[in-house]
N, C-alpha and C positions, 0 to 999 in steps of 0.2 A: 049819675046821682040824682035821687029825687029832689025836689023843691026844698024840702026840709029833711033832716036826718040827724043821727047821732054820729059823731066822729071822734076818733082818738088820733091826735095829731102829734107826730113824733120829729123832733129836731134831728136826730142822727140816723133816721131810717135812710138807707141806701148810701150812706158815707162809706168811704174806703179808709183803709188802715190808719193813715196818718191824720185823719179828719174825725175820729170818733173820740169824743171828749168825755163820755160818761164812763164810770168806773165798774160797770157790771161786766164780769168776766164772759158770761154767756152772750153778751150783745156785741163782742168784739169782731174784728174782721174775719171773713171766711178764707181759710187757707186756699191759695190758688185762685181766688176770685179776680175776675178782670177789673181793670182800673176804672171802667165806667160805672156811673151811679145805676143802681139796680137793686131790687128787692132782696137779691142774694149776695150783694156785696158785702154785708155783714150779717151776723147770726141773729140781729133783731127780728126781722120779719118772720124767720123760721120759728123763733121762740115764741112769738105772739100768736102763731097759728097753731102751736103744739103745747108747750109746757105752760104758756100763759094764756090759753085760749079762753079763759073765764071773762077775758076783757071784751068779748063780744057782747057781754051783758053790761051796759053802762053803769049800773050800780055796783059792779064787781071790779071796776078799775082800780079803785083806791085800795081795795083789799089785796088785789094781785100785786100792785106795785109798793105797798107799804113796806114789806120786808127789805125792799131794795134801797130804802132811804139811808143815808144821805146820797148814795152813788147814782140815784136816779130819782128825780124830784119833779113834781108837777109845777108848771110855771118856767122850769128851766130846761128840762129834757123832753117834756111832752104837755100837751093840753088835753082836756077832756071837754067836748063841746056837745051840749044837747041842743036841739032845735037849731042845728046849723043850716045855712041855705047856700045854694049853689049861685054864684053870681051870673047875672044876665049879661049876655055878650056886649051889651052897650056900656057895661060898668068897667070894662078893661080892654086893653089892646094886646094881642098876642102876635109877635113877629116870628113867624115860622122858619125863617131863614137863620136868624140868630138865636132863637130859642129862649126869648125872654118875655116875661108878661109885665105889663104896666097898668096899673090902676088909674082910672080917670079922676078919682077922688081919693084923698088920704084916708087911711084908716084911723079910727079913734084909738086911743091907748088901750082900752079894754077889748078891742076887736083883734082876731087872729086871721091869718091867711095861710091856706094849705092847698096843695095840689095832688093830683094823680094824673100820670101821663104815661104814654109809650113812646119810645123812639127806636129808629133802626139805624145801626151802624154796620156796614159791610155785610148786610143780610141777616144780621143778629138783632133780635128784637129785645129791648131792655124795657122794664117795666118799674115804674116807681109808684107806690101806693096801690089802692084798690079802687075799682069802679063799681057802681051798684049793679052793673050787668055781670059781675063776676060770680053771682050766686049768693051774695051776702044779702039776705032779705031783712027789711025793717022788722023789728026794731034793733036788730044787731048792729054793732058798731063797725063803721068802715075805718080802715087805717090809711092815713094819707101823710104826705111829707109836709112838715111844718115849715114854712117860709117866714112867718112873723108871729112870734107869740106875745104873751102879755108882759114878759119881763124884758124890758128894754133898758135896763140899768147899765150905765157905762162901766160900772164896777164888776159887772158879770163877766166872768171868763168861763166858757163852756167846760163843765167837768169839775169846777171848783165850788 
């Protein structure tokens, strides 16, 4: 990813059947999908790169998702970030063996955290999100897996 860019961050990207909480039928689990997190675990990534491909233009994201309200909402199911930046390696720790990331400083309430990564299990490569090297040129929107959004309400239940 470039130092700054435009991102569409999705909470349910790569989630499998029992962990998809939005109510949009076109974004549900892919029949026969493996149990591992992957862009193809549910239909969301496929839909965003085909039927909803206008999201590549950041000023069209609200128009694309507006008709899906209340089943799919900004702040709950996705975040739209302009002028996002990639963290410097000194700002986080990544444990390769256990597969977790730990930030060296806390995020502010209005800050978000998202990732894109690949991993391999038994010779099969699984991909989460998109990389800037995937051919998505600025100013087009990259799609990433949202880890921490702006809605941290304890009353928030995904999909409600």
